[in-house]
TIVO-2410 file (N, C-alpha, C; in nm, 3 decimals):
# residues 160
REC num residu      c1      c2      c3 atome chaine
REC   1      M  15.563   3.666  -2.138     N      A
REC   1      M  15.692   3.620  -2.128    CA      A
REC   1      M  15.781   3.748  -2.125     C      A
REC   2      T  15.874   3.747  -2.032     N      A
REC   2      T  15.961   3.855  -2.002    CA      A
REC   2      T  16.076   3.854  -2.106     C      A
REC   3      G  16.140   3.966  -2.125     N      A
REC   3      G  16.258   3.970  -2.207    CA      A
REC   3      G  16.364   3.866  -2.170     C      A
REC   4      E  16.396   3.849  -2.048     N      A
REC   4      E  16.497   3.762  -1.997    CA      A
REC   4      E  16.455   3.619  -2.032     C      A
REC   5      E  16.329   3.585  -2.010     N      A
REC   5      E  16.283   3.441  -2.039    CA      A
REC   5      E  16.297   3.420  -2.196     C      A
REC   6      K  16.264   3.511  -2.281     N      A
REC   6      K  16.277   3.499  -2.421    CA      A
REC   6      K  16.416   3.487  -2.467     C      A
REC   7      K  16.514   3.561  -2.400     N      A
REC   7      K  16.665   3.548  -2.424    CA      A
REC   7      K  16.712   3.412  -2.388     C      A
REC   8      G  16.655   3.357  -2.278     N      A
REC   8      G  16.700   3.215  -2.243    CA      A
REC   8      G  16.655   3.118  -2.345     C      A
REC   9      I  16.534   3.131  -2.401     N      A
REC   9      I  16.485   3.039  -2.506    CA      A
REC   9      I  16.574   3.049  -2.625     C      A
REC  10      Y  16.604   3.173  -2.664     N      A
REC  10      Y  16.686   3.205  -2.782    CA      A
REC  10      Y  16.826   3.140  -2.763     C      A
REC  11      A  16.885   3.140  -2.631     N      A
REC  11      A  17.016   3.095  -2.608    CA      A
REC  11      A  17.000   2.937  -2.629     C      A
REC  12      E  16.889   2.885  -2.587     N      A
REC  12      E  16.883   2.739  -2.605    CA      A
REC  12      E  16.873   2.700  -2.759     C      A
REC  13      C  16.795   2.780  -2.830     N      A
REC  13      C  16.779   2.770  -2.981    CA      A
REC  13      C  16.913   2.782  -3.050     C      A
REC  14      R  16.998   2.881  -3.005     N      A
REC  14      R  17.126   2.906  -3.073    CA      A
REC  14      R  17.209   2.787  -3.049     C      A
REC  15      E  17.221   2.734  -2.936     N      A
REC  15      E  17.292   2.620  -2.898    CA      A
REC  15      E  17.264   2.499  -2.988     C      A
REC  16      K  17.134   2.470  -3.005     N      A
REC  16      K  17.082   2.368  -3.081    CA      A
REC  16      K  17.116   2.381  -3.238     C      A
REC  17      I  17.094   2.514  -3.281     N      A
REC  17      I  17.118   2.537  -3.416    CA      A
REC  17      I  17.258   2.527  -3.463     C      A
REC  18      L  17.343   2.580  -3.372     N      A
REC  18      L  17.493   2.576  -3.392    CA      A
REC  18      L  17.538   2.435  -3.400     C      A
REC  19      A  17.502   2.352  -3.316     N      A
REC  19      A  17.526   2.212  -3.306    CA      A
REC  19      A  17.488   2.140  -3.443     C      A
REC  20      L  17.363   2.174  -3.484     N      A
REC  20      L  17.321   2.098  -3.610    CA      A
REC  20      L  17.382   2.151  -3.736     C      A
REC  21      V  17.436   2.268  -3.738     N      A
REC  21      V  17.496   2.322  -3.862    CA      A
REC  21      V  17.649   2.316  -3.860     C      A
REC  22      D  17.704   2.266  -3.746     N      A
REC  22      D  17.852   2.255  -3.735    CA      A
REC  22      D  17.903   2.170  -3.849     C      A
REC  23      G  17.994   2.226  -3.933     N      A
REC  23      G  18.049   2.152  -4.041    CA      A
REC  23      G  17.967   2.137  -4.169     C      A
REC  24      E  17.854   2.197  -4.168     N      A
REC  24      E  17.759   2.184  -4.280    CA      A
REC  24      E  17.770   2.306  -4.370     C      A
REC  25      D  17.812   2.301  -4.497     N      A
REC  25      D  17.835   2.409  -4.582    CA      A
REC  25      D  17.708   2.434  -4.670     C      A
REC  26      D  17.611   2.342  -4.686     N      A
REC  26      D  17.502   2.377  -4.765    CA      A
REC  26      D  17.403   2.475  -4.704     C      A
REC  27      L  17.370   2.582  -4.778     N      A
REC  27      L  17.280   2.695  -4.729    CA      A
REC  27      L  17.138   2.639  -4.702     C      A
REC  28      I  17.093   2.569  -4.775     N      A
REC  28      I  16.952   2.502  -4.763    CA      A
REC  28      I  16.949   2.419  -4.642     C      A
REC  29      A  17.049   2.345  -4.618     N      A
REC  29      A  17.054   2.259  -4.501    CA      A
REC  29      A  17.063   2.351  -4.371     C      A
REC  30      R  17.136   2.448  -4.379     N      A
REC  30      R  17.152   2.540  -4.272    CA      A
REC  30      R  17.018   2.614  -4.244     C      A
REC  31      M  16.955   2.665  -4.345     N      A
REC  31      M  16.825   2.732  -4.336    CA      A
REC  31      M  16.715   2.636  -4.282     C      A
REC  32      S  16.721   2.505  -4.322     N      A
REC  32      S  16.621   2.413  -4.274    CA      A
REC  32      S  16.646   2.404  -4.125     C      A
REC  33      S  16.762   2.388  -4.072     N      A
REC  33      S  16.794   2.360  -3.935    CA      A
REC  33      S  16.740   2.482  -3.851     C      A
REC  34      V  16.772   2.607  -3.901     N      A
REC  34      V  16.727   2.726  -3.833    CA      A
REC  34      V  16.579   2.733  -3.810     C      A
REC  35      V  16.506   2.709  -3.931     N      A
REC  35      V  16.362   2.706  -3.928    CA      A
REC  35      V  16.312   2.599  -3.827     C      A
REC  36      G  16.356   2.485  -3.836     N      A
REC  36      G  16.308   2.380  -3.759    CA      A
REC  36      G  16.324   2.389  -3.603     C      A
REC  37      V  16.434   2.445  -3.566     N      A
REC  37      V  16.445   2.482  -3.421    CA      A
REC  37      V  16.364   2.599  -3.377     C      A
REC  38      L  16.365   2.714  -3.445     N      A
REC  38      L  16.299   2.830  -3.408    CA      A
REC  38      L  16.147   2.807  -3.414     C      A
REC  39      H  16.098   2.743  -3.520     N      A
REC  39      H  15.946   2.734  -3.523    CA      A
REC  39      H  15.895   2.641  -3.422     C      A
REC  40      N  15.972   2.545  -3.376     N      A
REC  40      N  15.922   2.454  -3.268    CA      A
REC  40      N  15.960   2.486  -3.124     C      A
REC  41      Q  16.045   2.588  -3.106     N      A
REC  41      Q  16.091   2.622  -2.979    CA      A
REC  41      Q  16.034   2.768  -2.927     C      A
REC  42      M  16.018   2.855  -3.029     N      A
REC  42      M  15.983   2.991  -2.989    CA      A
REC  42      M  15.821   3.003  -2.985     C      A
REC  43      E  15.778   3.059  -2.879     N      A
REC  43      E  15.624   3.071  -2.867    CA      A
REC  43      E  15.578   3.183  -2.965     C      A
REC  44      G  15.463   3.153  -3.030     N      A
REC  44      G  15.409   3.244  -3.109    CA      A
REC  44      G  15.460   3.250  -3.263     C      A
REC  45      F  15.562   3.161  -3.295     N      A
REC  45      F  15.606   3.162  -3.432    CA      A
REC  45      F  15.511   3.079  -3.510     C      A
REC  46      F  15.413   3.139  -3.575     N      A
REC  46      F  15.304   3.085  -3.662    CA      A
REC  46      F  15.364   3.033  -3.799     C      A
REC  47      W  15.445   3.117  -3.864     N      A
REC  47      W  15.515   3.088  -3.989    CA      A
REC  47      W  15.654   3.123  -3.973     C      A
REC  48      T  15.743   3.043  -4.010     N      A
REC  48      T  15.893   3.070  -3.987    CA      A
REC  48      T  15.951   3.017  -4.123     C      A
REC  49      G  16.016   3.117  -4.191     N      A
REC  49      G  16.077   3.061  -4.320    CA      A
REC  49      G  16.172   3.162  -4.385     C      A
REC  50      F  16.243   3.108  -4.472     N      A
REC  50      F  16.337   3.197  -4.560    CA      A
REC  50      F  16.282   3.226  -4.690     C      A
REC  51      Y  16.309   3.356  -4.730     N      A
REC  51      Y  16.298   3.391  -4.870    CA      A
REC  51      Y  16.438   3.417  -4.927     C      A
REC  52      R  16.475   3.346  -5.023     N      A
REC  52      R  16.620   3.344  -5.082    CA      A
REC  52      R  16.622   3.455  -5.190     C      A
REC  53      V  16.735   3.526  -5.194     N      A
REC  53      V  16.751   3.617  -5.302    CA      A
REC  53      V  16.794   3.542  -5.433     C      A
REC  54      V  16.710   3.546  -5.539     N      A
REC  54      V  16.721   3.466  -5.662    CA      A
REC  54      V  16.681   3.564  -5.768     C      A
REC  55      G  16.777   3.602  -5.869     N      A
REC  55      G  16.736   3.677  -5.990    CA      A
REC  55      G  16.692   3.800  -5.964     C      A
REC  56      G  16.736   3.875  -5.852     N      A
REC  56      G  16.687   4.008  -5.821    CA      A
REC  56      G  16.556   4.018  -5.739     C      A
REC  57      G  16.500   3.892  -5.700     N      A
REC  57      G  16.379   3.893  -5.625    CA      A
REC  57      G  16.396   3.802  -5.504     C      A
REC  58      L  16.281   3.770  -5.436     N      A
REC  58      L  16.291   3.683  -5.327    CA      A
REC  58      L  16.202   3.552  -5.362     C      A
REC  59      V  16.260   3.427  -5.338     N      A
REC  59      V  16.202   3.316  -5.370    CA      A
REC  59      V  16.191   3.232  -5.243     C      A
REC  60      I  16.076   3.165  -5.211     N      A
REC  60      I  16.050   3.091  -5.089    CA      A
REC  60      I  16.172   2.989  -5.075     C      A
REC  61      G  16.202   2.971  -4.953     N      A
REC  61      G  16.304   2.860  -4.922    CA      A
REC  61      G  16.245   2.776  -4.822     C      A
REC  62      P  16.331   2.712  -4.738     N      A
REC  62      P  16.277   2.625  -4.635    CA      A
REC  62      P  16.190   2.698  -4.531     C      A
REC  63      Y  16.067   2.651  -4.497     N      A
REC  63      Y  15.989   2.711  -4.397    CA      A
REC  63      Y  15.897   2.599  -4.327     C      A
REC  64      Q  15.835   2.652  -4.228     N      A
REC  64      Q  15.730   2.567  -4.151    CA      A
REC  64      Q  15.612   2.660  -4.134     C      A
REC  65      G  15.493   2.606  -4.138     N      A
REC  65      G  15.377   2.680  -4.123    CA      A
REC  65      G  15.285   2.655  -4.243     C      A
REC  66      T  15.184   2.741  -4.263     N      A
REC  66      T  15.099   2.732  -4.368    CA      A
REC  66      T  15.161   2.768  -4.500     C      A
REC  67      V  15.095   2.741  -4.610     N      A
REC  67      V  15.159   2.772  -4.742    CA      A
REC  67      V  15.198   2.918  -4.751     C      A
REC  68      G  15.314   2.949  -4.805     N      A
REC  68      G  15.369   3.088  -4.817    CA      A
REC  68      G  15.366   3.141  -4.956     C      A
REC  69      C  15.380   3.261  -4.962     N      A
REC  69      C  15.400   3.327  -5.104    CA      A
REC  69      C  15.517   3.267  -5.177     C      A
REC  70      L  15.511   3.241  -5.298     N      A
REC  70      L  15.627   3.171  -5.365    CA      A
REC  70      L  15.744   3.272  -5.406     C      A
REC  71      R  15.700   3.397  -5.454     N      A
REC  71      R  15.795   3.491  -5.492    CA      A
REC  71      R  15.742   3.624  -5.439     C      A
REC  72      I  15.843   3.698  -5.388     N      A
REC  72      I  15.818   3.850  -5.349    CA      A
REC  72      I  15.912   3.937  -5.411     C      A
REC  73      A  15.870   4.044  -5.478     N      A
REC  73      A  15.950   4.140  -5.536    CA      A
REC  73      A  16.033   4.223  -5.435     C      A
REC  74      M  16.151   4.264  -5.465     N      A
REC  74      M  16.232   4.351  -5.376    CA      A
REC  74      M  16.148   4.487  -5.357     C      A
REC  75      G  16.144   4.523  -5.224     N      A
REC  75      G  16.073   4.639  -5.182    CA      A
REC  75      G  15.927   4.619  -5.163     C      A
REC  76      R  15.867   4.494  -5.182     N      A
REC  76      R  15.730   4.476  -5.172    CA      A
REC  76      R  15.706   4.399  -5.041     C      A
REC  77      G  15.607   4.449  -4.965     N      A
REC  77      G  15.570   4.387  -4.839    CA      A
REC  77      G  15.682   4.396  -4.740     C      A
REC  78      V  15.676   4.332  -4.623     N      A
REC  78      V  15.759   4.346  -4.514    CA      A
REC  78      V  15.901   4.283  -4.557     C      A
REC  79      C  15.893   4.161  -4.628     N      A
REC  79      C  16.013   4.082  -4.664    CA      A
REC  79      C  16.086   4.171  -4.774     C      A
REC  80      G  16.019   4.221  -4.867     N      A
REC  80      G  16.091   4.303  -4.971    CA      A
REC  80      G  16.145   4.435  -4.915     C      A
REC  81      A  16.079   4.490  -4.824     N      A
REC  81      A  16.130   4.607  -4.757    CA      A
REC  81      A  16.257   4.582  -4.679     C      A
REC  82      A  16.258   4.476  -4.600     N      A
REC  82      A  16.376   4.442  -4.529    CA      A
REC  82      A  16.494   4.410  -4.625     C      A
REC  83      A  16.463   4.337  -4.727     N      A
REC  83      A  16.571   4.298  -4.811    CA      A
REC  83      A  16.627   4.426  -4.888     C      A
REC  84      E  16.539   4.517  -4.927     N      A
REC  84      E  16.581   4.633  -5.011    CA      A
REC  84      E  16.649   4.727  -4.908     C      A
REC  85      R  16.608   4.741  -4.782     N      A
REC  85      R  16.678   4.828  -4.687    CA      A
REC  85      R  16.802   4.769  -4.642     C      A
REC  86      G  16.814   4.634  -4.627     N      A
REC  86      G  16.927   4.572  -4.575    CA      A
REC  86      G  16.924   4.577  -4.421     C      A
REC  87      E  16.796   4.582  -4.368     N      A
REC  87      E  16.791   4.586  -4.219    CA      A
REC  87      E  16.670   4.524  -4.169     C      A
REC  88      S  16.667   4.485  -4.044     N      A
REC  88      S  16.553   4.405  -3.995    CA      A
REC  88      S  16.431   4.501  -3.981     C      A
REC  89      V  16.320   4.440  -4.003     N      A
REC  89      V  16.189   4.524  -3.985    CA      A
REC  89      V  16.099   4.438  -3.885     C      A
REC  90      V  16.051   4.521  -3.779     N      A
REC  90      V  15.973   4.455  -3.679    CA      A
REC  90      V  15.830   4.529  -3.700     C      A
REC  91      V  15.731   4.452  -3.724     N      A
REC  91      V  15.600   4.510  -3.745    CA      A
REC  91      V  15.499   4.456  -3.633     C      A
REC  92      E  15.458   4.544  -3.558     N      A
REC  92      E  15.362   4.517  -3.443    CA      A
REC  92      E  15.224   4.469  -3.502     C      A
REC  93      D  15.183   4.543  -3.603     N      A
REC  93      D  15.042   4.515  -3.668    CA      A
REC  93      D  15.054   4.526  -3.807     C      A
REC  94      V  15.058   4.400  -3.875     N      A
REC  94      V  15.078   4.401  -4.017    CA      A
REC  94      V  14.988   4.472  -4.100     C      A
REC  95      H  14.866   4.501  -4.040     N      A
REC  95      H  14.759   4.574  -4.116    CA      A
REC  95      H  14.794   4.723  -4.124     C      A
REC  96      E  14.885   4.759  -4.043     N      A
REC  96      E  14.940   4.903  -4.050    CA      A
REC  96      E  15.049   4.927  -4.139     C      A
REC  97      F  15.106   4.807  -4.186     N      A
REC  97      F  15.232   4.829  -4.277    CA      A
REC  97      F  15.179   4.851  -4.418     C      A
REC  98      P  15.225   4.961  -4.477     N      A
REC  98      P  15.190   4.983  -4.620    CA      A
REC  98      P  15.235   4.881  -4.715     C      A
REC  99      G  15.148   4.824  -4.801     N      A
REC  99      G  15.182   4.729  -4.891    CA      A
REC  99      G  15.204   4.574  -4.832     C      A
REC 100      H  15.164   4.550  -4.709     N      A
REC 100      H  15.179   4.422  -4.652    CA      A
REC 100      H  15.121   4.319  -4.740     C      A
REC 101      I  15.183   4.204  -4.761     N      A
REC 101      I  15.134   4.095  -4.842    CA      A
REC 101      I  15.079   3.990  -4.741     C      A
REC 102      A  14.951   3.960  -4.759     N      A
REC 102      A  14.892   3.865  -4.671    CA      A
REC 102      A  14.883   3.726  -4.726     C      A
REC 103      C  15.000   3.652  -4.710     N      A
REC 103      C  14.998   3.519  -4.756    CA      A
REC 103      C  14.910   3.431  -4.668     C      A
REC 104      D  14.885   3.463  -4.556     N      A
REC 104      D  14.785   3.393  -4.460    CA      A
REC 104      D  14.715   3.509  -4.393     C      A
REC 105      A  14.589   3.516  -4.393     N      A
REC 105      A  14.505   3.616  -4.333    CA      A
REC 105      A  14.515   3.622  -4.179     C      A
REC 106      R  14.554   3.509  -4.119     N      A
REC 106      R  14.571   3.495  -3.972    CA      A
REC 106      R  14.704   3.575  -3.914     C      A
REC 107      S  14.789   3.611  -4.004     N      A
REC 107      S  14.905   3.690  -3.958    CA      A
REC 107      S  14.869   3.817  -3.910     C      A
REC 108      E  14.925   3.854  -3.794     N      A
REC 108      E  14.892   3.979  -3.727    CA      A
REC 108      E  15.016   4.062  -3.703     C      A
REC 109      S  15.132   3.995  -3.668     N      A
REC 109      S  15.254   4.070  -3.650    CA      A
REC 109      S  15.363   3.991  -3.726     C      A
REC 110      E  15.483   4.054  -3.744     N      A
REC 110      E  15.583   3.999  -3.830    CA      A
REC 110      E  15.727   4.059  -3.800     C      A
REC 111      I  15.829   3.975  -3.817     N      A
REC 111      I  15.970   4.015  -3.809    CA      A
REC 111      I  16.028   3.967  -3.927     C      A
REC 112      V  16.114   4.047  -3.999     N      A
REC 112      V  16.196   3.994  -4.109    CA      A
REC 112      V  16.340   4.044  -4.078     C      A
REC 113      V  16.437   3.948  -4.085     N      A
REC 113      V  16.571   3.972  -4.067    CA      A
REC 113      V  16.648   3.930  -4.185     C      A
REC 114      P  16.743   4.030  -4.238     N      A
REC 114      P  16.821   3.992  -4.357    CA      A
REC 114      P  16.927   3.890  -4.312     C      A
REC 115      V  16.964   3.807  -4.403     N      A
REC 115      V  17.066   3.703  -4.393    CA      A
REC 115      V  17.191   3.740  -4.478     C      A
REC 116      W  17.298   3.777  -4.417     N      A
REC 116      W  17.415   3.813  -4.490    CA      A
REC 116      W  17.513   3.692  -4.497     C      A
REC 117      G  17.576   3.678  -4.612     N      A
REC 117      G  17.684   3.591  -4.629    CA      A
REC 117      G  17.819   3.635  -4.581     C      A
REC 118      R  17.919   3.566  -4.578     N      A
REC 118      R  18.049   3.592  -4.529    CA      A
REC 118      R  18.103   3.711  -4.603     C      A
REC 119      D  18.071   3.710  -4.737     N      A
REC 119      D  18.124   3.823  -4.826    CA      A
REC 119      D  18.050   3.944  -4.811     C      A
REC 120      G  17.949   3.953  -4.730     N      A
REC 120      G  17.863   4.080  -4.716    CA      A
REC 120      G  17.747   4.082  -4.809     C      A
REC 121      E  17.731   3.964  -4.891     N      A
REC 121      E  17.614   3.961  -4.983    CA      A
REC 121      E  17.489   3.921  -4.917     C      A
REC 122      L  17.378   3.988  -4.953     N      A
REC 122      L  17.240   3.953  -4.903    CA      A
REC 122      L  17.205   3.817  -4.963     C      A
REC 123      L  17.186   3.714  -4.874     N      A
REC 123      L  17.154   3.587  -4.928    CA      A
REC 123      L  16.999   3.557  -4.924     C      A
REC 124      A  16.942   3.602  -4.817     N      A
REC 124      A  16.800   3.574  -4.796    CA      A
REC 124      A  16.752   3.662  -4.692     C      A
REC 125      V  16.622   3.649  -4.651     N      A
REC 125      V  16.564   3.713  -4.535    CA      A
REC 125      V  16.499   3.606  -4.452     C      A
REC 126      L  16.499   3.610  -4.338     N      A
REC 126      L  16.420   3.518  -4.246    CA      A
REC 126      L  16.290   3.600  -4.211     C      A
REC 127      D  16.175   3.530  -4.232     N      A
REC 127      D  16.045   3.590  -4.212    CA      A
REC 127      D  15.984   3.505  -4.100     C      A
REC 128      V  15.926   3.575  -4.004     N      A
REC 128      V  15.849   3.507  -3.897    CA      A
REC 128      V  15.724   3.586  -3.869     C      A
REC 129      D  15.615   3.503  -3.888     N      A
REC 129      D  15.483   3.571  -3.861    CA      A
REC 129      D  15.417   3.513  -3.729     C      A
REC 130      S  15.329   3.595  -3.664     N      A
REC 130      S  15.254   3.547  -3.550    CA      A
REC 130      S  15.116   3.580  -3.568     C      A
REC 131      T  15.027   3.506  -3.507     N      A
REC 131      T  14.881   3.525  -3.518    CA      A
REC 131      T  14.836   3.627  -3.413     C      A
REC 132      E  14.942   3.673  -3.330     N      A
REC 132      E  14.904   3.780  -3.231    CA      A
REC 132      E  14.973   3.904  -3.268     C      A
REC 133      K  14.912   4.026  -3.239     N      A
REC 133      K  14.966   4.156  -3.251    CA      A
REC 133      K  15.075   4.168  -3.150     C      A
REC 134      G  15.191   4.244  -3.185     N      A
REC 134      G  15.295   4.279  -3.097    CA      A
REC 134      G  15.371   4.167  -3.047     C      A
REC 135      T  15.379   4.055  -3.114     N      A
REC 135      T  15.465   3.938  -3.070    CA      A
REC 135      T  15.608   3.972  -3.066     C      A
REC 136      F  15.653   4.049  -3.157     N      A
REC 136      F  15.809   4.069  -3.183    CA      A
REC 136      F  15.856   4.188  -3.135     C      A
REC 137      D  15.969   4.201  -3.070     N      A
REC 137      D  16.033   4.321  -3.024    CA      A
REC 137      D  16.173   4.330  -3.041     C      A
REC 138      E  16.241   4.426  -2.970     N      A
REC 138      E  16.389   4.442  -2.992    CA      A
REC 138      E  16.460   4.321  -2.945     C      A
REC 139      V  16.407   4.235  -2.839     N      A
REC 139      V  16.489   4.116  -2.808    CA      A
REC 139      V  16.493   4.024  -2.920     C      A
REC 140      D  16.376   4.001  -2.996     N      A
REC 140      D  16.367   3.913  -3.112    CA      A
REC 140      D  16.466   3.964  -3.212     C      A
REC 141      R  16.466   4.090  -3.253     N      A
REC 141      R  16.556   4.141  -3.351    CA      A
REC 141      R  16.692   4.110  -3.315     C      A
REC 142      V  16.733   4.147  -3.199     N      A
REC 142      V  16.878   4.121  -3.162    CA      A
REC 142      V  16.921   3.987  -3.161     C      A
REC 143      E  16.833   3.890  -3.104     N      A
REC 143      E  16.856   3.755  -3.092    CA      A
REC 143      E  16.863   3.691  -3.235     C      A
REC 144      L  16.774   3.723  -3.312     N      A
REC 144      L  16.764   3.658  -3.454    CA      A
REC 144      L  16.882   3.705  -3.536     C      A
REC 145      E  16.925   3.837  -3.532     N      A
REC 145      E  17.036   3.892  -3.605    CA      A
REC 145      E  17.155   3.815  -3.557     C      A
REC 146      G  17.178   3.793  -3.427     N      A
REC 146      G  17.281   3.734  -3.369    CA      A
REC 146      G  17.308   3.578  -3.417     C      A
REC 147      V  17.190   3.503  -3.411     N      A
REC 147      V  17.191   3.373  -3.453    CA      A
REC 147      V  17.218   3.354  -3.598     C      A
REC 148      L  17.156   3.441  -3.687     N      A
REC 148      L  17.179   3.431  -3.833    CA      A
REC 148      L  17.317   3.472  -3.864     C      A
REC 149      G  17.372   3.581  -3.795     N      A
REC 149      G  17.519   3.611  -3.818    CA      A
REC 149      G  17.605   3.494  -3.796     C      A
REC 150      Q  17.582   3.413  -3.688     N      A
REC 150      Q  17.672   3.311  -3.651    CA      A
REC 150      Q  17.653   3.205  -3.762     C      A
REC 151      V  17.534   3.174  -3.801     N      A
REC 151      V  17.502   3.059  -3.892    CA      A
REC 151      V  17.552   3.078  -4.042     C      A
REC 152      F  17.540   3.208  -4.082     N      A
REC 152      F  17.550   3.231  -4.225    CA      A
REC 152      F  17.671   3.315  -4.256     C      A
REC 153      G  17.719   3.410  -4.168     N      A
REC 153      G  17.819   3.511  -4.216    CA      A
REC 153      G  17.868   3.575  -4.079     C      A
REC 154      V  17.903   3.702  -4.110     N      A
REC 154      V  17.975   3.778  -4.014    CA      A
REC 154      V  17.896   3.912  -3.982     C      A
REC 155      K  17.819   3.962  -4.070     N      A
REC 155      K  17.738   4.083  -4.047    CA      A
REC 155      K  17.623   4.050  -3.952     C      A
REC 156      G  17.616   4.115  -3.838     N      A
REC 156      G  17.524   4.086  -3.728    CA      A
REC 156      G  17.549   3.983  -3.640     C      A
REC 157      D  17.685   3.930  -3.650     N      A
REC 157      D  17.733   3.830  -3.570    CA      A
REC 157      D  17.761   3.876  -3.421     C      A
REC 158      T  17.675   3.858  -3.333     N      A
REC 158      T  17.684   3.901  -3.205    CA      A
REC 158      T  17.651   3.791  -3.119     C      A
REC 159      E  17.673   3.810  -2.986     N      A
REC 159      E  17.631   3.702  -2.893    CA      A
REC 159      E  17.492   3.720  -2.844     C      A
REC 160      G  17.415   3.824  -2.895     N      A
REC 160      G  17.270   3.837  -2.872    CA      A
REC 160      G  17.252   3.893  -2.741     C      A
***
């Protein structure tokens, strides 16, 4: 799939997500809508879900896919690294990422994007895994940051 084709699918996802969450203030409902659309629309999204910031760590939130890890410490694995750094992490081959947590051994590549609230507080991270190496790239990073910015806050709020 070309970058332009992928951008087109993300545009469709963004439109569906924004329509679903319009007027909805509950974060879990918003997260569920994001996951439901992305997991079912985007090619290669094997596991799609949120890890919410709770008590100084990450706790699983709405997701679709196989069973995920329930809790992840800040700084641990790709999710913990993205949360601690406050920036998206794209991993072409999870086996090359130091400290990768294998919640499902079939995972080969991963992208994790921080979710910022309107007040600039880190609310969660969106974690997406694929069973193929090299699934995620700069297009995914930019598009996911844009969608999440529009759905949850202002940081990363771009048109993609």
